[in-house]
C-alpha positions in Angstrom: 45.5 137.8 104.6 48.0 135.0 105.1 49.7 133.2 102.2 51.9 130.1 101.9 54.5 130.5 99.2 57.3 128.3 98.0 60.5 129.4 96.2 61.3 130.0 93.4 58.7 132.8 93.3 56.8 134.0 90.3 55.2 137.4 89.6 51.9 135.6 89.6 52.4 134.1 93.1 53.5 137.5 94.5 50.8 139.6 92.8 48.0 139.0 95.4 50.3 140.2 98.3 49.6 143.5 100.0 51.6 145.4 102.6 50.6 144.0 106.0 49.8 140.5 104.8 51.6 137.5 106.4 53.6 134.9 104.5 54.7 131.5 105.4 57.7 130.9 103.1 59.1 127.5 102.3 61.8 126.4 99.9 65.3 127.7 99.2 66.4 131.1 100.6 69.9 132.5 100.1 71.6 134.6 102.7 73.6 137.7 101.7 74.6 140.8 103.6 76.7 143.9 102.8 80.0 142.2 101.9 78.3 139.4 99.8 76.3 142.1 97.9 79.5 144.0 97.1 81.1 140.8 95.8 78.0 140.0 93.7 78.0 143.5 92.3 81.7 143.1 91.4 81.1 139.8 89.7 78.3 141.3 87.7 80.5 144.2 86.6 83.1 141.6 85.4 80.4 139.6 83.5 80.8 136.6 85.8 77.9 134.4 87.0 76.6 134.8 90.6 76.8 131.9 93.0 73.0 131.3 92.6 70.3 132.0 90.1 68.5 135.2 90.9 65.4 134.4 88.9 62.6 133.9 91.4 65.0 133.8 94.3 64.7 135.1 97.8 67.6 136.7 99.7 67.5 136.9 103.5 69.7 139.7 104.9 71.2 137.7 107.8 74.5 136.7 109.3 73.6 133.7 111.3 75.5 132.7 114.5 77.2 129.2 114.6 74.8 126.4 115.0 74.3 124.4 118.2 74.7 120.6 118.0 71.7 119.1 116.3 70.6 122.4 114.7 70.8 123.5 111.1 71.8 127.1 112.0 72.4 129.4 114.9 70.3 132.5 115.7 69.2 133.9 112.4 67.6 137.3 113.0 67.5 139.9 110.2 69.9 142.7 109.6 69.0 146.3 108.6 68.2 146.1 104.9 69.0 149.7 103.9 72.7 148.8 103.8 71.9 146.7 100.6 69.9 149.5 98.9 72.6 150.6 96.5 72.8 147.0 95.1 69.2 146.0 95.2 67.6 147.6 92.1 70.2 145.9 89.9 69.5 142.5 91.5 65.7 143.0 91.2 66.1 143.9 87.5 68.0 140.6 87.0 65.2 138.6 88.5 65.4 138.7 92.3 61.8 138.2 93.5 62.0 138.6 97.3 64.1 140.2 100.0 63.8 139.5 103.7 65.1 141.8 106.3 64.1 144.7 108.5 63.8 148.5 108.2 62.8 151.0 105.5 64.0 150.9 101.9 64.9 153.9 99.7 62.8 155.2 96.8 64.9 153.4 94.1 64.3 150.0 95.8 60.6 150.7 96.1 60.4 151.6 92.4 62.4 148.4 91.5 60.1 146.3 93.6 57.0 147.6 91.7 58.8 147.5 88.3 59.7 143.8 88.8 56.6 142.6 90.7 58.8 141.7 93.7 58.3 141.9 97.4 60.2 142.9 100.5 59.3 140.9 103.6 60.0 141.5 107.3 61.5 138.9 109.5 61.0 139.4 113.2 63.8 141.5 114.6 65.2 140.3 117.9 63.8 136.8 117.5 66.7 135.1 115.8 66.1 131.8 117.5 62.5 131.8 116.3 63.5 132.5 112.7 66.2 129.8 113.0 63.5 127.3 113.8 62.2 127.5 110.2 65.6 126.6 108.8 65.9 122.9 108.1 69.3 122.9 106.3 72.1 125.3 105.7 75.1 125.1 103.3 77.8 127.7 102.5 77.8 128.1 98.7 80.1 131.1 98.2 82.8 133.2 99.8 83.4 131.3 103.1 86.1 133.8 103.9 83.3 136.3 104.8 82.5 134.2 107.9 78.9 134.9 109.0 78.4 137.0 105.8 79.2 134.1 103.5 76.4 133.2 101.0 74.4 130.3 102.3 71.6 128.2 100.8 68.9 127.6 103.4 66.0 125.2 103.1 63.2 126.8 105.1 59.7 125.6 106.1 57.0 128.0 106.8 59.2 130.9 107.8 56.8 133.5 109.3 57.2 136.9 107.5 55.2 140.1 107.0 54.9 142.0 103.7 56.5 145.4 104.0 56.7 146.4 100.3 54.3 144.8 97.9 54.3 144.6 94.1 51.7 147.4 93.8 53.6 150.1 95.7 52.2 149.4 99.1 54.6 150.2 102.0 53.7 149.0 105.5 56.0 151.7 107.0 53.6 154.3 105.5 50.2 152.6 105.7 50.7 151.1 109.1 51.3 154.4 111.0 48.6 156.1 108.9 46.0 153.4 109.8 46.9 153.7 113.4 46.6 157.5 113.4 43.3 157.3 111.6 42.0 154.9 114.3 42.7 157.4 117.1 
């Protein structure tokens, strides 16, 4: 199935999704990678607010390249999501609804996705220019000293994504190979 979703995302909007479905995502998406996640965790430990509201938010694990003239962003391909696993359950429990990246996630992240009715979506690895085509605006909102890992607020239109982890415990990294092997 294919779904069109707009941020902020609710549990109700995410509930129909199943691993393997496609999503065209529009709205506000925040960028954050390893260093930004560490800083968010430190801020939470100190009781400080984060640079954006997590409730219903989508975070894209990306460190975009500098934009070309006339473009909102440079190449914007996903980074490996597992590097954020140690921070992710806490963010999901605080209201994060959607993560976008590539690669498998650990058991704690999978459990937190189900517990919170969230999703993990795959962006097309190796196709940073294609992903960038969905970005209509880009603004650094926190930690510019992190360079490409600064937190950015992106406005996206119909960003093409695939559901990897769904709110019901589905995992495309498990069901995809199993379905292929069953078809042999």
